[in-house]
C-alpha positions in Angstrom: 0.1 0.0 0.1 1.3 3.4 -0.9 2.6 5.7 1.8 0.4 8.5 0.6 -2.8 6.4 1.0 -1.6 5.3 4.4 -1.1 8.9 5.6 -4.6 9.8 4.3 -6.2 7.1 6.2 -4.2 7.9 9.4 -5.4 11.5 9.0 -9.1 10.6 8.8 -8.8 8.1 11.7 -7.1 10.8 13.8 -9.8 13.3 13.0 -12.5 10.8 14.1 -10.6 10.0 17.3 -10.3 13.7 18.0 -13.9 14.4 17.4 -15.8 11.3 18.7 -13.1 9.0 20.2 -12.5 5.6 18.9 -13.1 2.4 20.8 -10.3 -0.2 21.1 -10.9 -2.6 19.3 -12.5 -0.7 16.6 -15.9 -2.3 15.6 -16.3 -2.9 11.8 -20.0 -3.8 10.7 -19.8 -6.0 7.6 -23.0 -6.5 5.3 -23.5 -9.1 2.7 -22.5 -7.0 -0.2 -19.0 -6.3 1.2 -18.6 -10.0 2.2 -19.7 -11.2 -1.3 -17.3 -8.8 -3.0 -14.5 -10.0 -0.8 -15.0 -13.7 -1.6 -15.2 -12.8 -5.2 -11.8 -11.3 -5.2 -10.5 -13.5 -2.6 -9.6 -10.8 -0.2 -8.5 -11.7 3.3 -10.8 -9.1 5.2 -9.1 -9.3 8.5 -5.5 -8.8 7.2 -6.3 -6.2 4.5 -8.5 -4.0 6.8 -5.8 -4.2 9.6 -3.2 -2.8 7.1 -5.7 -0.3 5.7 -6.7 1.2 9.0 -3.0 1.9 10.3 -2.6 -1.4 12.2 -5.6 -0.7 14.6 -7.2 -3.5 16.5 -10.3 -4.4 14.7 -13.5 -6.3 15.6 -15.2 -7.6 12.5 -18.8 -8.4 13.2 -22.2 -8.6 11.4 -25.8 -9.1 12.9 -28.2 -12.0 13.0 -30.5 -10.2 10.5 -27.8 -10.0 7.9 -27.2 -13.7 8.1 -30.9 -14.4 8.1 -31.4 -12.5 4.9 -28.5 -14.4 3.2 -30.2 -17.7 4.2 -33.4 -16.6 2.7 -31.6 -15.8 -0.6 -30.6 -19.5 -1.0 -27.6 -21.2 -2.7 -26.7 -18.1 -4.5 -25.3 -16.5 -1.1 -24.0 -19.8 0.2 -20.4 -18.6 0.0 -21.1 -15.2 1.4 -23.1 -16.9 4.3 -20.1 -19.0 5.1 -17.9 -15.8 5.3 -20.5 -14.0 7.6 -20.7 -17.0 9.9 -17.1 -16.7 10.8 -17.5 -13.2 12.1 -18.7 -12.0 15.5 -22.3 -11.3 16.1 -23.3 -7.8 17.0 -26.5 -8.1 19.4 -29.8 -6.9 17.6 -32.2 -5.2 20.1 -35.3 -6.0 18.1 -37.4 -9.0 18.9 -38.4 -10.0 15.3 -35.9 -10.4 12.4 -36.0 -7.6 10.0 -34.3 -6.6 6.8 -30.5 -6.2 6.9 -30.6 -2.4 5.9 -33.0 -1.6 8.8 -30.9 -3.7 11.3 -27.7 -2.1 10.4 -29.3 1.3 10.4 -30.4 0.8 13.9 -27.0 -0.7 14.9 -25.2 2.3 13.4 -26.9 5.0 15.6 -24.5 6.9 17.8 -24.7 4.8 21.0 -24.0 6.5 24.2 -26.4 4.0 25.5 -24.8 1.0 23.8 -24.6 -1.9 26.3 -21.2 -3.2 27.2 -20.4 -5.9 29.8 -17.5 -5.3 32.2 -15.6 -8.6 32.3 -14.6 -8.3 36.0 -18.0 -7.4 37.5 -20.4 -8.6 34.8 -22.3 -5.2 35.0 -23.3 -3.5 32.0 -22.3 0.0 31.2 -22.6 2.5 28.6 -19.6 3.1 26.2 -19.6 6.7 24.6 -16.9 5.7 22.3 -18.8 3.0 20.4 -19.1 4.3 17.0 -18.7 1.5 14.3 -17.3 1.7 10.9 -19.7 0.4 8.2 -18.1 -1.9 5.6 -20.5 -2.0 2.6 -20.7 -1.7 -1.1 -24.3 -0.4 -1.0 -24.2 3.3 -1.7 -27.6 4.0 0.1 -26.3 2.2 3.1 -23.1 4.2 3.2 -25.0 7.5 3.0 -27.1 6.5 5.8 -24.1 5.6 7.9 -22.6 9.0 7.0 -25.7 10.8 8.4 -26.1 8.7 11.6 -22.4 8.1 12.8 -20.4 10.9 11.2 -17.9 8.2 10.5 -16.2 7.1 7.2 -17.1 3.9 5.7 -15.4 1.0 3.9 -15.9 -0.6 0.6 -14.2 -2.8 -1.9 -13.4 -1.4 -5.3 -11.4 -3.6 -7.9 -10.4 -6.1 -5.1 -9.0 -3.3 -3.0 -10.5 -2.0 0.3 -11.0 1.7 0.4 -11.8 4.2 3.2 -14.1 7.0 2.3 -13.6 10.6 3.4 -15.2 12.4 6.3 -18.7 13.5 5.9 -19.3 17.2 5.6 -21.0 17.5 9.0 -18.1 15.9 10.7 -15.6 18.2 9.0 -17.7 21.2 10.1 -17.8 20.0 13.7 -14.1 19.4 13.6 -13.4 22.8 12.4 -15.5 24.4 15.0 -13.8 22.4 17.8 -10.3 23.5 16.7 -11.5 27.1 16.3 -12.7 26.9 20.0 -9.4 25.5 21.0 -7.5 28.2 19.3 -9.6 30.9 20.8 -9.1 29.4 24.3 -5.4 29.5 23.8 -5.4 33.1 22.6 -7.5 34.1 25.7 -5.3 32.2 28.0 -2.2 33.7 26.5 -3.8 37.2 26.8 -4.5 36.6 30.4 -1.0 35.4 31.1 0.3 38.6 29.3 -1.8 40.8 31.4 -0.9 39.3 34.7 2.8 39.6 33.7 2.7 43.4 32.9 3.4 45.5 35.8 2.7 49.1 36.0 6.0 51.1 35.5 5.2 53.7 38.3 5.0 50.8 40.8 8.5 49.8 40.3 11.0 51.9 42.1 14.0 53.2 40.3 17.1 52.1 41.9 19.5 55.1 42.4 23.1 54.6 41.7 25.4 55.5 44.8 28.4 57.5 44.6 31.4 55.4 44.4 35.0 56.2 45.6 38.3 55.4 43.9 39.6 52.0 43.1 41.5 50.9 46.2 43.7 48.8 43.8 44.8 51.9 42.0 45.7 53.7 45.3 48.4 51.2 46.3 52.1 52.2 46.4 54.2 50.8 43.6 56.5 48.1 44.7 60.1 48.1 43.8 61.1 45.3 41.6 63.3 42.9 43.3 66.6 42.2 41.7 67.0 38.6 40.5 69.7 36.5 41.6 71.8 36.7 38.6 71.5 40.6 38.6 72.6 40.6 42.3 75.7 38.5 41.4 76.7 40.9 38.6 76.3 44.0 40.8 78.5 42.4 43.8 81.2 41.4 41.1 81.2 45.1 39.7 81.6 46.4 43.2 84.3 43.8 44.1 86.3 44.8 41.0 86.2 48.4 41.7 87.3 47.8 45.1 90.4 45.8 43.8 91.2 48.3 41.0 90.4 45.9 38.2 89.9 46.9 34.7 86.2 47.0 34.1 86.3 47.0 30.4 85.8 43.4 30.3 83.4 43.0 33.2 81.1 46.2 32.8 77.6 45.4 31.9 76.6 46.1 28.3 73.9 48.6 27.9 70.8 48.0 25.5 71.6 49.4 22.2 68.9 51.5 20.6 69.0 52.7 17.1 72.3 53.0 15.4 75.3 50.7 16.9 77.4 53.5 18.3 78.3 52.0 21.6 81.1 51.1 23.9 82.7 48.6 21.5 83.3 51.3 18.7 84.9 53.7 21.0 88.8 54.0 20.9 90.8 52.2 23.5 92.1 55.5 25.2 88.5 56.7 25.4 87.3 53.8 27.1 90.4 53.7 29.6 89.6 57.3 30.5 86.0 56.4 31.2 87.1 53.4 33.5 89.4 55.8 35.4 86.6 58.3 35.8 84.3 55.6 37.2 86.9 54.3 39.6 87.5 57.8 41.0 83.7 58.2 41.4 83.1 55.1 43.2 86.2 55.4 45.5 85.4 58.9 46.6 
């Protein structure tokens, strides 16, 4: 089965579940025309309908009046009668047998009063979700089912089961329910927004207090401690000065900036003069 067809059927069943609620298992009322067409095309009703209806649990059933009508028609409906005899029997609530159309019409009415028996207690109760699907190839019966239940119907066409669309009344009811839901959501959102809004005059404006200076910026600058290597060089210079040692080889080289016109480019006698001046300065 095509994915497009399965999506369409799933959408129809979801709309029915949203509007009415669907029983589990979903009851399917089968009449003699549908059973005869399934027998002619050798269709496995249980398997085909299970796949058609998105894998839902199904309860295939018929009524005593449908079986009785097939018996009255004689050998022509012998195969159809055998197929219908394998299905579950939906209880008829009339005393005398009647025609299949009248019996199915009565069974298809929206049954908030449809009797169901609780297995644990044995007490009958009403099931408001009991809305059956009609499986019939009779156009008259399908139109009656649309009016009574508001549910789609099943039919066999060229040996393939088909699910009809939703009736116009059901589509209108579904649109009204969705519109009411949207209005309720809009009203709720408006109420929440109104409760959340607070008058601006009620809120007090927080005044910013005057702040002082940053205490971290007021700290005194700490002198950088000399590293161990720098301390050793300084001690060595003072020791050499005390011992009258030539400082030309031990003096610290200054950082050169720009052009290289430093100590190494000066003449030897100039450097010797500078060293003597430094010795006199430190010895005074």
